[in-house]
C-alpha positions in Angstrom: 3.1 -21.7 -0.5 1.7 -18.4 0.8 0.5 -16.4 -2.1 -0.5 -12.7 -2.7 -3.3 -13.4 -5.1 -5.4 -16.0 -6.9 -4.2 -14.7 -10.3 -1.0 -16.1 -11.8 0.6 -15.1 -15.1 -1.0 -18.0 -17.0 -4.5 -16.9 -15.7 -5.1 -20.5 -14.6 -7.7 -19.4 -12.1 -10.0 -18.6 -14.9 -9.2 -21.4 -17.4 -11.4 -24.5 -17.3 -13.8 -22.6 -15.1 -17.3 -21.2 -15.6 -16.6 -17.4 -15.5 -19.3 -14.9 -14.5 -18.6 -11.2 -14.5 -20.5 -9.3 -11.8 -21.1 -5.9 -13.3 -22.8 -5.3 -16.6 -20.8 -2.0 -17.0 -17.9 -0.4 -18.8 -15.5 -2.0 -16.3 -17.2 -5.4 -16.7 -17.0 -5.1 -20.5 -13.2 -4.3 -20.4 -12.7 -7.5 -18.3 -14.7 -9.5 -20.9 -12.5 -8.1 -23.7 -9.4 -9.0 -21.7 -10.8 -12.5 -21.3 -11.5 -12.7 -25.0 -7.9 -11.9 -25.9 -6.7 -14.5 -23.5 -9.0 -17.4 -24.6 -11.2 -17.2 -21.5 -14.9 -17.7 -22.1 -17.4 -15.5 -20.2 -20.6 -17.4 -19.4 -22.7 -14.4 -18.4 -22.7 -11.0 -16.8 -24.5 -10.5 -13.5 -26.1 -7.2 -12.3 -28.3 -5.8 -9.6 -30.0 -3.5 -12.0 -33.4 -5.1 -12.9 -33.5 -3.0 -16.1 -30.4 -4.7 -17.4 -31.4 -8.3 -16.4 -32.5 -10.3 -19.4 -30.6 -8.1 -21.8 -27.3 -8.9 -23.5 -23.9 -7.3 -23.9 -22.1 -8.5 -27.1 -24.3 -11.6 -27.2 -23.6 -12.4 -23.5 -26.7 -12.8 -21.2 -27.1 -10.6 -18.1 -28.2 -12.6 -15.1 -30.0 -11.4 -12.0 -28.4 -12.2 -8.6 -30.9 -15.1 -8.1 -29.9 -16.5 -11.5 -26.3 -16.2 -10.6 -26.9 -18.1 -7.3 -28.7 -20.9 -9.2 -25.9 -21.2 -11.8 -23.2 -21.1 -9.1 -24.9 -23.8 -7.1 -25.5 -26.1 -10.1 -22.2 -25.7 -11.9 -18.9 -26.7 -10.3 -15.8 -24.7 -11.0 -17.6 -21.5 -11.2 -15.7 -18.3 -10.5 -17.2 -14.8 -10.3 -15.0 -11.9 -11.4 -16.3 -8.7 -10.0 -16.3 -5.9 -12.6 -17.5 -2.9 -10.6 -16.1 -0.1 -8.4 -18.9 -1.0 -6.0 -17.0 -4.2 -5.2 -17.3 -4.0 -1.4 -21.1 -4.1 -1.6 -20.9 -6.9 -4.1 -18.5 -8.9 -2.0 -20.8 -8.5 1.0 -23.7 -9.6 -1.2 -21.9 -12.7 -2.5 -20.7 -13.8 0.9 -24.2 -13.4 2.4 -25.5 -15.7 -0.4 -22.7 -18.3 0.3 -20.7 -17.6 -2.9 -17.1 -17.4 -1.9 -15.4 -18.2 -5.2 -14.8 -14.7 -6.5 -12.1 -12.3 -7.4 -12.2 -8.6 -6.3 -12.2 -6.0 -9.1 -9.3 -4.2 -7.4 -7.3 -7.4 -7.3 -7.9 -7.9 -11.0 -6.8 -4.4 -11.8 -3.7 -4.5 -9.6 -2.5 -7.9 -10.7 -3.2 -7.2 -14.3 -1.3 -3.9 -14.2 1.8 -5.8 -13.1 1.2 -8.6 -15.5 0.8 -6.3 -18.5 4.1 -4.6 -17.6 5.8 -8.0 -17.1 4.6 -9.2 -20.5 5.5 -5.9 -22.3 9.1 -5.8 -21.0 9.7 -9.4 -21.7 9.2 -8.6 -25.3 10.7 -5.1 -25.2 13.7 -5.3 -22.9 15.4 -2.2 -24.3 12.4 0.0 -23.3 12.5 -1.1 -19.6 15.2 1.4 -18.5 13.7 4.2 -20.7 10.2 3.9 -19.3 11.6 3.5 -15.8 13.3 6.9 -16.2 10.1 8.4 -17.4 8.2 7.0 -14.4 10.8 8.4 -12.0 10.5 11.9 -13.6 6.7 11.6 -13.2 7.0 10.8 -9.5 9.4 13.6 -8.9 7.1 16.1 -10.8 4.1 14.9 -8.7 5.9 15.6 -5.4 7.1 19.0 -6.7 3.5 19.9 -7.6 2.3 18.8 -4.1 4.8 21.1 -2.4 3.9 24.1 -4.6 0.2 23.4 -4.0 0.9 23.3 -0.2 2.7 26.7 -0.4 0.2 28.3 -2.7 -3.0 27.1 -0.9 -1.6 27.1 2.6 -0.7 30.2 4.6 2.6 30.6 2.7 4.3 31.2 6.0 5.2 27.6 7.0 5.1 24.0 5.7 3.2 21.2 7.4 4.7 18.0 6.2 4.8 14.3 6.8 8.0 12.6 5.7 7.5 9.2 7.3 7.8 5.5 6.5 4.8 3.9 4.8 2.2 2.0 6.9 2.5 4.0 10.1 -0.9 5.8 10.0 0.2 8.5 7.6 -3.1 8.5 5.6 -5.1 8.7 8.8 -3.1 11.8 10.0 -3.0 13.6 6.7 -6.6 13.1 5.7 -7.9 14.0 9.2 -5.9 17.3 9.1 -6.9 18.2 5.6 -10.6 17.6 6.5 -10.2 20.7 8.7 -9.0 22.7 5.8 -5.4 22.7 6.9 -2.9 22.2 4.1 -0.6 19.2 4.7 2.2 18.1 2.4 2.2 14.3 2.2 5.7 13.6 1.1 5.9 10.3 -0.9 8.0 8.6 1.9 11.2 9.9 0.5 13.0 13.3 0.2 14.8 12.0 -2.9 11.8 13.0 -5.1 12.7 16.6 -4.5 15.5 18.1 -6.6 18.2 20.2 -4.9 16.3 23.4 -5.5 13.1 22.1 -3.7 15.1 20.7 -0.9 16.7 24.1 -0.2 13.3 25.8 -0.6 11.8 23.6 2.1 14.6 24.5 4.5 13.9 28.2 4.0 10.4 27.9 5.6 9.4 27.1 9.2 8.5 23.4 9.0 6.2 21.3 11.3 7.1 17.6 10.5 5.1 14.6 11.7 6.6 11.1 11.9 5.1 7.8 12.8 6.8 4.7 14.3 5.4 1.2 14.9 6.2 -2.5 15.4 8.8 -3.2 12.7 7.6 -6.7 11.7 4.0 -5.5 11.5 5.1 -2.6 9.3 7.3 -4.7 7.1 4.6 -7.2 6.4 2.0 -4.5 5.7 4.4 -2.8 3.4 5.0 -6.1 1.6 1.3 -6.3 0.6 0.9 -2.5 0.1 3.5 -2.7 -2.7 1.2 -5.1 -4.7 -1.0 -2.3 -5.7 -0.6 1.3 -6.8 -1.2 3.6 -9.8 2.5 4.1 -10.6 5.0 2.1 -8.6 4.7 -1.7 -9.2 7.9 -2.9 -7.6 7.5 -6.6 -7.9 6.3 -6.9 -11.5 9.6 -8.2 -12.9 10.3 -10.8 -10.2 9.9 -14.4 -11.2 8.9 -15.1 -7.7 5.9 -12.8 -8.1 4.6 -14.9 -10.9 5.2 -18.2 -9.2 1.5 -19.1 -9.1 -0.1 -16.2 -7.2 3.2 -14.9 -6.0 5.6 -16.4 -3.5 5.1 -14.1 -0.4 7.9 -15.6 1.8 10.5 -15.5 -1.0 9.8 -11.9 -1.9 9.8 -10.8 1.7 13.2 -12.3 2.6 15.0 -12.2 -0.7 14.0 -8.7 -1.6 12.0 -6.5 0.8 14.1 -6.8 3.9 17.4 -7.8 2.2 20.3 -5.7 0.9 19.5 -5.3 -2.8 22.6 -3.3 -3.7 23.7 -5.8 -6.3 20.3 -6.9 -7.5 19.0 -5.9 -11.0 15.2 -5.6 -10.6 12.6 -2.9 -10.3 12.3 -2.8 -6.5 16.1 -2.6 -6.1 16.2 0.3 -8.6 13.4 2.1 -6.7 15.3 1.7 -3.4 18.4 3.1 -5.0 16.6 6.1 -6.4 14.5 7.0 -3.3 17.4 6.3 -0.9 15.4 4.1 1.4 14.0 0.6 1.6 10.8 2.0 3.3 11.4 -0.2 6.3 10.4 1.8 9.5 13.4 0.5 11.4 15.8 2.0 8.9 13.9 5.2 8.0 15.4 7.6 10.5 18.9 7.0 9.3 18.0 6.8 5.6 15.6 9.8 5.4 15.1 11.9 8.5 18.7 12.5 9.4 20.0 13.2 5.9 17.1 15.6 5.0 16.7 17.5 8.3 20.2 17.1 9.5 18.9 15.8 12.9 19.7 12.6 14.6 16.5 12.0 16.6 18.1 9.1 18.4 20.0 11.7 20.4 16.7 13.1 21.7 14.7 11.3 24.4 11.3 9.8 23.4 8.4 9.5 25.9 7.7 5.8 25.5 4.9 5.9 28.1 2.8 8.6 26.4 3.6 7.3 23.0 4.6 10.7 21.5 7.2 13.4 21.8 7.5 17.0 20.4 10.9 18.3 19.5 11.7 22.0 19.0 14.8 21.5 17.0 15.4 25.2 16.0 13.4 28.2 14.9 12.6 26.6 11.6 11.9 23.0 12.6 9.5 21.3 15.0 9.0 17.5 14.9 6.1 15.4 16.3 6.8 11.7 16.6 4.1 9.2 17.6 3.7 5.5 18.1 1.1 4.1 15.8 -0.2 1.8 18.5 -1.3 4.9 20.5 -2.3 7.1 17.6 -6.1 6.9 18.3 -5.6 8.7 21.5 -3.4 11.5 20.2 -6.0 13.7 18.3 -5.6 16.6 20.8 -1.8 16.4 20.9 -1.5 16.5 17.1 -4.1 19.2 16.9 -2.2 21.3 19.5 1.1 20.7 17.5 -0.5 22.2 14.4 -2.8 24.7 16.1 -6.0 22.9 15.2 -8.7 22.8 17.8 -10.9 19.7 18.2 -9.0 17.6 15.6 -10.6 14.2 15.1 -8.4 11.4 13.7 -10.4 9.2 11.3 -8.7 5.9 10.3 -7.7 5.5 6.7 -5.7 3.2 4.3 -6.5 0.2 6.4 -5.1 -3.2 5.1 -8.3 -4.7 6.4 -10.3 -2.9 3.7 -8.2 -4.1 0.8 -8.6 -7.0 -1.6 -5.6 -8.8 -0.1 -7.0 -8.8 3.4 -7.4 -12.6 3.7 -4.0 -13.3 2.2 -2.4 -10.7 4.5 -4.1 -12.2 7.6 -3.0 -15.7 6.6 0.6 -14.5 6.2 0.5 -12.7 9.5 -0.6 -16.0 11.1 1.4 -18.5 9.1 4.6 -17.1 7.5 7.8 -18.2 9.3 9.6 -15.3 10.9 13.3 -16.2 10.7 15.2 -15.9 14.0 18.0 -13.7 12.6 15.4 -11.2 11.3 13.3 -11.4 14.5 16.3 -10.7 16.7 17.4 -7.8 14.5 14.0 -6.2 14.7 13.8 -6.3 18.5 17.3 -5.7 19.6 18.2 -2.7 17.4 18.6 1.0 18.1 15.2 1.9 16.6 13.0 -0.4 18.7 14.8 0.4 22.0 14.6 4.1 21.4 10.9 4.3 20.7 9.5 1.5 22.8 9.8 0.3 26.4 10.6 -3.3 27.4 6.9 -4.1 28.0 6.0 -3.0 24.4 8.9 -4.9 22.9 7.9 -8.0 24.8 4.4 -7.7 23.5 5.7 -7.4 19.9 8.0 -10.4 20.4 5.2 -12.6 21.8 3.0 -11.7 18.9 5.5 -13.1 16.3 7.1 -15.8 18.4 4.5 -18.3 17.3 5.8 -17.9 13.7 
């Protein structure tokens, strides 16, 4: 079974193992306390700080990296839990020393955030809907504050915004623009966070909107994993499939992410109903762009060869649509659209830099792509409108092996 994580709801990955916590810090101590509450013994802390080595935290020794290596090589079933925000450097250090049995700090945090919620609502079922409503209000307030901030700190004459599906290069575009001191409203992938007043307010201003498109299967799989972490939205936490060992990737993908969840009673289905989208790029124009802007972009030709098009819809709306596959070469074009000279696009929010990278790559390589879904992705209106036959053939060949 393809899994999201090493961590299951019973925490079996730690039990009957020799557990070392790399990071003699507040973060490491919090992990130790969590282990204590769940009957998991911490053998030692590990730290690069020579001043800490040889000391103790709550009676637990602090090892040097060399001591960690010696222990790792002489004790089978040893696992290292990283307990530091400097985890990328620590991961590199561990791999260079041949220690590959470790768990990222961000993996621990993301997985445990979902597990804590899962455990809490199992015991407090009546509070699930109440807290869900509070979380929704918090998300809506956050989007409202971002819009007001854009107006107050921008030029107050127009709105630069990006209402686009997730995993289409949005972070790259937005962060690169904001590095130049230009205000950009990063809408949370749905207009539904805005109340009627804010929606009407947006339409009173001249708007420059940027939208990304990409290979649908690539986006859908990337979204599947991106949903496993986040500060607020934890869409899989109440799915039994998510707690089947480290999480049944294939089951969640086909049963929930890409399926019609109209009649399902779970967190991800409720989120989709509230935000009025499933976040799938192939459905996004009909679910979000057309309802909010009142524009059917499928009626406008797209330059498939250049990989972008600019649409002057009316005096208050201009739209820039780009292919993610060609985004790296569109710095000047996006800059011209927004009136920014010498814009440089710097890549951001890359799945390759996340804790789930290895699981994600394994899924890309190994997960079966069902024929009905495959055919739907590459024969629909979305793909034919934004990509030429050569592009579609390349996408199809990429996934045909699955």
